[in-house]
C-alpha positions, -999 to 999 in steps of 0.1 A, spaced: -702 345 145 -681 324 117 -662 297 116 -632 287 96 -630 256 93 -598 238 77 -601 206 53 -571 207 29 -549 178 39 -537 149 25 -549 125 50 -516 107 43 -518 83 75 -554 76 64 -546 62 26 -544 29 32 -582 26 46 -596 57 31 -581 57 -3 -582 85 -23 -610 100 2 -604 134 17 -604 124 56 -627 155 61 -656 134 46 -648 98 54 -674 81 58 -689 72 96 -715 46 96 -730 61 65 -720 96 71 -695 118 61 -673 127 95 -678 167 81 -716 164 91 -713 155 121 -688 178 134 -709 210 116 -740 193 137 -717 202 167 -711 235 154 -748 244 145 -756 232 180 -730 260 194 -744 288 177 -717 287 151 -740 284 115 -717 308 91 -691 283 80 -656 288 57 -644 259 47 -606 261 37 -602 233 8 -570 219 -15 -567 181 -16 -600 165 -27 -625 202 -26 -645 188 -47 -656 158 -27 -661 186 7 -682 206 -18 -705 178 -23 -711 168 11 -721 203 24 -745 202 -9 -766 177 11 -763 191 43 -796 210 58 -806 240 33 -800 268 56 -764 260 64 -754 253 31 -770 281 16 -745 303 42 -714 276 33 -685 296 18 -658 272 -2 -626 286 -5 -608 263 -24 -570 268 -23 -549 264 -57 -520 254 -40 -514 239 -5 -517 274 21 -510 252 56 -531 259 85 -518 293 93 -523 300 55 -556 290 48 -567 312 76 -549 342 65 -560 337 30 -596 334 40 -596 367 59 -582 385 26 -599 372 2 -637 374 25 -622 405 37 -636 393 75 -634 420 105 -642 409 140 -640 374 156 -642 338 143 -635 307 156 -611 283 137 -607 246 136 -593 214 124 -620 192 103 -602 158 111 -611 160 152 -644 153 168 -658 173 203 -688 178 217 -704 211 211 -694 225 240 -661 231 230 -671 249 202 -692 269 226 -662 272 251 -643 287 220 -665 311 211 -671 325 247 -632 330 252 -619 362 249 -598 359 216 -567 347 213 -580 317 232 -571 282 226 -591 254 239 -574 224 255 -578 189 271 -560 167 297 -548 135 284 -530 111 305 -504 108 275 -489 136 254 -469 122 234 -489 120 197 -500 152 204 -477 175 218 -484 194 250 -496 233 257 -478 245 290 -502 274 305 -498 288 341 -525 296 370 -542 329 346 -542 301 318 -517 325 297 -496 300 274 -465 295 284 -452 273 258 -463 252 230 -441 215 229 -436 190 203 -450 159 203 -432 133 214 -427 136 256 -444 110 270 -464 112 301 -497 134 313 -506 168 304 -530 193 283 -530 192 246 -544 216 221 -579 207 202 -571 227 171 -602 254 180 -595 284 185 -610 321 185 -593 348 169 -603 388 163 -588 394 129 -567 418 147 -548 392 165 -533 380 129 -528 418 115 -490 418 101 -491 379 94 -490 384 51 -516 357 38 -486 329 27 -485 294 29 -476 286 67 -481 268 100 -507 284 123 -487 259 149 -453 268 143 -454 299 131 -482 319 141 -492 303 175 -455 311 192 -452 348 181 -489 353 202 -472 329 228 -441 354 227 -465 385 230 -481 369 263 -512 369 240 -526 337 236 -551 319 269 -566 290 274 -599 276 279 -597 235 291 -624 214 277 -631 180 294 -654 160 271 -655 133 243 -620 142 219 -613 119 189 -580 130 159 -591 109 130 -560 112 120 -547 73 120 -568 43 112 -573 34 146 -587 65 159 -608 63 126 -619 31 134 -628 40 170 -648 69 160 -674 44 146 -680 29 172 -696 60 189 -730 72 199 -730 105 185 -767 112 199 -753 134 224 -747 169 219 
């Protein structure tokens, strides 16, 4: 199964820490973060990787060139001339590569164990991986019923425990049929429509999770042990 990896973000909150470096390739103890994410994807059986890039795309391309030959040979890079947003990047990839069938989509700035990707791969599409946390304020929360059907995607800022999105999805291309391949947000423009149709379901994950988008979380991941699957 293919995996679309979104790594076009500007990493504005990390600028004081990593300068002009693309956050997907931020240094983690001598290794680009993207290499760590790719190791987890490959462990989950996902080796047909599509990288959607924009800001500092050449840095991502250099990181990919240093990968294991088998993985690097299968990797595809789609460099966006203009930023497409999380939704537009996926739709653009489907359109340009003429994709048909199931695929995983994920953000390139989140660390999870391989199990999260396995869960996504095994779940009927459209599916979203969620994790329970003590405070949803920084991330926004996901509400769902006993059948795992998503009822609402809640905005950031509401404090308290709940489930948050891991930014990992299993889609079939048919799920996104009818959405034009233009710049748009997956979270704001596409997922709410799937929720309104009653199509989107969750799969719960309980393993390690770090969003490297802030200086504090980037510092914390540099202290982690990556020898586990």
